[in-house]
MIKE-54638 format. One record per atom (N, C-alpha, C): residue in one letter; x, y, z. Coordinates in steps of 0.02 Angstrom, whole numbers, plus 50000, padded with zeros to 5 digits. Layout:
<recs>
AXYZ
...
</recs>
This chain:
<recs>
M500434994649992
M499934999150014
M500255006649988
G500265011949961
G500585018649970
G500215023949938
Y500485027949907
Y500055033749875
Y500885037149843
V500345037149779
V500605041749717
V500485049149721
T500775055249693
T500465060349708
T500495062149626
T499905064749604
T499765067649517
T500175074249493
K500195073449444
K500455081149417
K499815087049455
D499295086249458
D498915091849492
D498765091049566
D499485086349616
D499575088549663
D499075084549722
V498675078749693
V498145073549711
V498595068349740
D498595066649767
D498815059749827
D498535055249815
I498515049149776
I498125044449754
I498135038249804
F497995036949844
F498065028449876
F498055022849833
Y498455019249844
Y498345013449811
Y498485006449842
K498424999449827
K498404993949874
K498904990249788
D499414986849835
D500024982449782
D500114977349814
W499754972549801
W499814964549834
W500134958649787
G500514955349799
G500734949949767
G501634949949727
P501824944649689
P502454943849680
P502494950749614
R503014952349619
R503234957349574
R503184956549477
D503374950249486
D503614947649422
D502744943749383
A502214945149428
A501644939349405
A501194946549367
Q500814942149314
Q500154943649293
Q499864949249353
V499654957649301
V499384960849340
V498774961249335
V498434962649414
V497324965849366
V497434968049417
F497234974449377
F497114983149416
F496264982249420
F495954983549478
F495374985949494
F495334990849490
H494854993849469
H494355001449479
H493885000449480
H493535003849543
H492855002949618
H492405007149564
G491765007549570
G491295010749578
G491195015249625
W490495019949601
W490355026749630
W490165024349679
P489905026849741
P490555032749775
P491055029449843
L491235021449810
L491645019249867
L492185017349866
S492625013149840
S493395012349863
S493645004749839
S494315005549865
S494634997149837
S494624992649869
D494244994949923
D494064990449966
D493464984649939
D493154988549898
D492474985449892
D492774977949842
W493494977949820
W493784972449790
W494124966349796
D493804967349872
D494174962749931
D494074954949916
P493634954649872
P493314946549836
P493924944149802
Q493894948249766
Q494174948649690
Q495104949349715
M495224949949743
M495934953249765
M496164947049802
L495844945349854
L496024939949864
L496154934749845
F495614932449807
F495454926249747
F496054925849705
F496344932649673
F496694932049630
F497454933549634
L497394933049707
L498104931849748
L498374927949750
R497834922549757
R497914914849788
R497814911849715
E497714916649679
E497914912549598
E498494913049561
G498944917149597
G499534918349572
G499654925949559
F499314929049534
F499264936149502
F499624942349565
R499754945949551
R499924952749563
R499374956749578
V498904961249633
V498314961749631
V498444969849631
V498174975449613
V498244982349606
V497544986349594
A497624992049664
A496674994249654
A496895000949689
H496595004149667
H496845014049696
H495885015449750
D496005022049749
D495415022549786
D495575030449748
R495005029349714
R494795036549647
R494975043049683
R495355047649665
R495125054749680
R494695057449742
G494705058149805
G493925061749847
G493395054949859
H493765048749857
H493475043849878
H494115038849935
G493405036549958
G494295033350022
G494995035850039
R495325033550026
R496015038050086
R496245042950035
S496135042449982
S496455047349926
S496265052949919
G496555057949929
G496525065549947
G495975068349907
Q495505074149950
Q494865074949952
Q494735082249943
V494985083349855
V494935089049846
V494455092149805
W494515098849795
W493735099149775
W493485099849688
D494115098349653
D494035097449599
D494475091649551
G494105092549476
G494455089049451
G494235081049454
H493385081949470
H493045072649472
H492735075549403
D492855072149350
D493005070749294
D493355064849271
M493185061849211
M493365057049196
M494135058249163
D494065063749113
D495045064049108
D495295064749177
H495335067249223
H495705068449296
H495815060949311
Y495205058349318
Y495075051449341
Y495525043249306
A495575047749224
A495985040749184
A496655043049207
D496885049649207
D497475052249202
D497805049949289
D497425050949342
D497595045549401
D497775038749406
V497535034949347
V497675028149337
V498095030449309
A498405033349243
A499115033249216
A499615033149284
A499495038349339
A500035040449370
A500175032949417
V499625030449424
V499695022649469
V500125020549426
V499885017449370
V500065012149312
V501155014749312
D500945020749302
D501705021549296
D502175022349332
H501915025849384
H502215025049472
H502645016349477
L502115012749468
L502355003449490
L502695002349431
D502615006049345
D502935002049308
D502544995349266
L501704996849273
L501554988249267
L501444989749177
K501374981849166
K501434980549114
K501194974149089
D500794975149040
D500094969649026
D499724968849066
A499444973849092
A498954975049149
A498374971449118
F497844966649171
F497254967049129
F496694969149198
H496514976649167
H496134979949213
H495354980449204
V495034978049269
V494434978149271
V494014983949314
G493574984949269
G493124989449324
G492434989249324
H492284991049385
H491444989549402
H491144996149395
S490374997549367
S490195003649360
S490265009349320
T490565013349397
T490825020449372
T491605017349353
G491935012849377
G492465011649365
G492675005649305
G492015004949264
G492105004149203
G492215007749136
G491845014649150
G491945018949134
G492505022549113
E492955021649197
E493685023449192
E494005020549159
V494125012449151
V494425009749110
V494415010549037
V493695011149020
V493775015948952
V494275020048923
H493775024648979
H494165032548954
H494985029048965
Y495215027149020
Y496005024049014
Y496415022848969
I496065016448953
I496315015448879
I496425018948839
A495765022248804
A495605027148750
A496225031748737
R496215034748814
R496575040848830
R497195041048826
H497535036248843
H498235034648888
H498465027848824
G497965023448795
G498315019548751
G498505011948774
E498625007648730
E498614999948742
E499244997748771
D499875003948791
D500514999848762
D500404996048837
R500194996048880
R500314995448945
R499564989948962
V499124988748927
V498694984448942
V498544978648890
S498534972948917
S498434965548887
S497774964348892
K497234966448929
K496534964648922
K495984969848966
A495544968248980
A494914971249004
A494334967849005
A493884972149078
A493304966549093
A493084975549120
I492354975149086
I491874980049134
I491244976449156
I491244978549222
I490424974149244
I489814980749262
A489384978749256
A489094984649278
A488994989649237
A489444991349198
A489784995949174
A489345001949158
V489425011049176
V489175013349159
V489115014749081
P489575015049028
P489705015848955
P489115010948914
P488905014248851
P489195019948819
P489045026448861
L488255028048885
L488025033448906
L487515032248924
M487415035148999
M487015034349040
M486265038649024
L486225045849028
L486055050849012
L485435047348953
K484775051748955
K484405049248899
K484565054548867
T484755054948794
T484795061448737
T484455058048694
D484215065548646
D483995063148589
D484295056748543
S485085056848548
S485495050748497
S485485043648581
N485205046948609
N485285038748660
N484515040348702
P484105037548674
P483335037448684
P483205032148743
G483775028248765
G483575023148812
G483745026148860
G484135030948853
G484345031748931
G483875034448989
L484415037349053
L483875036249105
L483745046349088
P483325047749117
P483175055049113
P483635059749167
K483745065749151
K484195068249197
K483705070349273
D483295071449259
D482985070649324
D483225064849377
V483445058749370
V483625055449385
V484275054849427
F484575057549385
F485405061749424
F485205067549474
D484795072049443
D484945078249495
D484535075249554
D484115070949553
D483695068049625
D484315062649657
M484635062549622
M485295057349680
M485765066349720
Q485805067349662
Q486295075449699
Q485815076549751
A485215077049752
A484885080349783
A484815076749869
Q484645070649845
Q484825066149912
Q485395065749949
L485855064749914
L486535065749939
L486715071249976
A486455078149933
A486705084549978
A486315084550062
A485855083150043
A484965081950079
A485355078650168
N485495071950148
N485605068950194
N486215061450179
R486705062250158
R486995058650133
R487015051650170
S487135053950236
S487305048450284
S486465040250259
Q485905043550239
Q485415039750249
Q485215038050173
F485625041350126
F485555040450059
F485935034450037
Y486615035050074
Y487125027950082
Y487095021850085
Y486415023850147
Y486055014850178
Y485755015450123
D485235018750112
D484765016850060
D484775012149986
I485355015249972
I485625011249910
I485845005349913
P486385004349943
P486394995949950
P485874991550007
A485264995050032
A484764990550067
A484234989850020
G484434993849980
G483974993449916
G483974990549838
P484304993849801
P484174992949720
P484914989249715
F485474992249741
F486144988949714
F486254984649722
Y486154979049777
Y486184973849757
Y485454967249744
G485094972849746
G484404967749748
G484104967549779
Y484084969549834
Y483994967449918
Y483264970649923
N483124974049880
N482334975449869
N482014970449840
R482044967949795
R481704960949768
R481504954349804
P480944949749792
P480524948249849
P480894942149858
N480844939449906
N481244933749935
N481964933549936
T482104938349947
T482934937849959
T483154939450035
K483774936850043
K483914939550113
K484654943750117
P484404951050113
P485124956650130
P485504954450165
S486124956250168
S486704955350218
S486834961050259
E486594961850314
E486964968850353
E487614968350349
G488044966250320
G488984965950345
G488844971850278
I488704966950226
I488794970450137
I488354979350138
I487964978050185
I487344986750161
I488004989950217
W488144987450265
W488684992750305
W489264994350276
N489524989950242
N490114989850221
N490154995150159
W489574993350114
W489514997650068
W489565005650091
W489065005550158
W488825013950188
W489755015850201
R490125014550226
R490545014550260
R491165017050211
Q491315014050159
Q491795015250115
Q491235020850093
G490695023250063
G490415030350025
G490575036650103
M490365035050153
M490695039150211
M491185043150209
M491635036650204
M492665038550211
M492775044150146
G492305045850092
G492485050150046
G492265055950045
S492375060750001
S492205068049987
S491385068049963
A490985070949999
A490285076049978
A490395076049905
K490795080649916
K491055086749856
K491285080149783
A491695076749816
A491775070649736
A491215067749722
H490855064349759
H490255061149760
H489675065249718
Y489715070849743
Y489165074549714
Y489245075149637
D489905078449627
D489955080549572
D490075072749528
G490575066949554
G490365060749522
G489895057849492
I489305061949495
I488525057849492
I488555059349422
V488755066549391
V488845068949332
V489085067549299
A489825065249323
A490315062549278
A490105056649256
F489905050349311
F489755044149272
F489065044849251
S488575049549223
S488055050049211
S488005051549136
Q488405057549123
Q488525061349063
Q489045061849022
T489685057549054
T490125055648992
T489825052548934
D490165052048878
D489735050348823
D490505045248804
F490455037748821
F490995035248805
F491085031248736
T490635033248697
T490735029948628
T491155029748578
E491445036148583
E492005034348546
E492805032548585
D492785033348644
D493245030348698
D493225019548660
L492655019748665
L492625011748642
L492645009648581
K492625014548528
K492685012448470
K493705011548446
K493885016648513
K494555016648480
K494895009248510
I494685006548579
I494974999648601
I495024992948555
S495554991748550
S495674986348507
S495714978348557
V495934981048617
V496204974848657
V495444970048694
P495684963948703
P494754962248733
P494634963948763
V493774962548758
V493574967548830
V492934963648830
L492884960448899
L492424955148930
L491934958748949
V491364961748931
V490674964148940
V490394960448994
M490234961949058
M489944957549128
M489334962849137
H488594959849128
H488034962149157
H487604958149147
G487244959449211
G486684956649254
G485804960449210
D485454956049201
D484864958149156
D484474959749212
D484684960049321
D484034963849341
D484454968749382
D484854971549345
D485374978749355
D484604985149375
Q484634987549423
Q484254992349444
Q484615000549442
I485205000849441
I485645005449426
I485855008949371
V486065002949330
V486515001849257
V486075000649222
P485355000449187
P485144997749170
P485394992049103
Y485104987149096
Y485614982649057
Y485424984648980
E484994984148957
E484764986248876
E485124992448868
D485224996748887
D485585003448858
D486445004548882
S486574998848912
S487414997748924
S487664992548898
G487724986348933
G488084980948914
G487964976648843
P487594977548836
P487504974348749
P487684979048705
L487604988848699
L487754993248651
L488714993348671
S488774992648729
S489664993248744
S489974988348699
A489534983248681
A489944975448675
A489934977048590
K489424979648556
K489584981348487
K490014985748470
L490134990048484
L490404994848510
L491104992948481
L491304989648524
L491974987848557
L492214984148493
K492854983648458
K493064979048408
K493364972648428
N493314973048492
N493704965048511
N493304964148576
G492404965048560
G492084965348638
G491814958048648
T491724955848711
T491334948148733
T490674950448757
L490214949148757
L489694950348799
L489484943248844
K489424945448896
K489064939748934
K488504941949000
T488074939948981
T487334938749013
T487284936449077
Y487194938149131
Y486984937049200
Y486204936649198
S485934929849223
S485214932549223
S485004931749286
G484504936049317
G484384938449369
G484844940949417
F485334943949393
F485974946849428
F485934953449432
S486264957449504
S486124961649509
S486814968049515
H486694973849501
H487174979249486
H487674977349534
G487534975649589
G488174973849640
G488514964949626
M488414963949579
M488704956149563
M489324956749592
P489834959949580
P490614958149594
P490494954749694
T490134957849712
T489974957749779
T489554950349802
V489084952349782
V488464944649800
V488534936749748
N488864938949680
N488814933549663
N489934933849640
A490144935549696
A490784933749686
A491254926749644
D491064920949663
D491144914849660
D491084916949571
T490544917949543
T490414917349467
T490774922249444
I490704927349470
I491154931149422
I491764932649448
N492094930149495
N492804927449497
N493094922049439
A492734916049441
A492984911549398
A492904914949312
D492514918949302
D492254921149249
D493014926349226
L493114930449242
L493604934749250
L494284930249239
L494304926149286
L494964921249286
L495074918749231
A494624913849189
A494304912249128
A494454914049067
F494304921349081
F494514927949028
F495184928549011
V495594930749083
V496174934049062
V496634927349051
Q496514921749067
Q497034915749076
Q496744913848993
G496314915248959
G496194913248879
G496624913648834
</recs>
């Protein structure tokens, strides 16, 4: 574990576990969480002999709580700072939700020289926002309401999301895990309200269409068809079509939080893809 300081003087926290000469898996977390959200994957891949790296996005987790730079350009540049600092080569980049957008933008913006493959899980690309050219997207009112709830009572908002739609705990016959719910809450409350407020704009209004078209490395697109946060039809299938070398894997009944609640399945599929 350590920190790297970016060109605009932001301290980015990262974890770096495993043999220095092993294949690298680099994990990118979702909004408003931290690298801790990847615990099931990092421990799994570490046991499989990989080197695992994950960072806390600026304003999230243990990284610097700066007031500005909460946009995909800065997110991607922060990733590049960690990659360059650790001199990572041929890394397999895995991103969940907003982290999936970060992976796509990082590769498109910084090139594929240090990247072998990628996987995006329940990810925000190509574009979440409803526009004339993206009629299947979500209305801006949805994201405005998220910002309003965050500003009014962030602590309650950060309980309601994981206790409800994020993990599908609002579905009939589910058994919510209080540990998972409170771990989500803990990670969210570690971060900056300003970063999270601005992050809602970053993940909802960034159009990743051209980024996806630029990527030629193999990308596994993983999405559950019961995702209540990033709806399936306007995300996973469209991203897979835009990628030059994309493979779509659809999970029946899986929620947005499937890396946590369906870790065994997700881990096995990620391992098969990186080894394939």
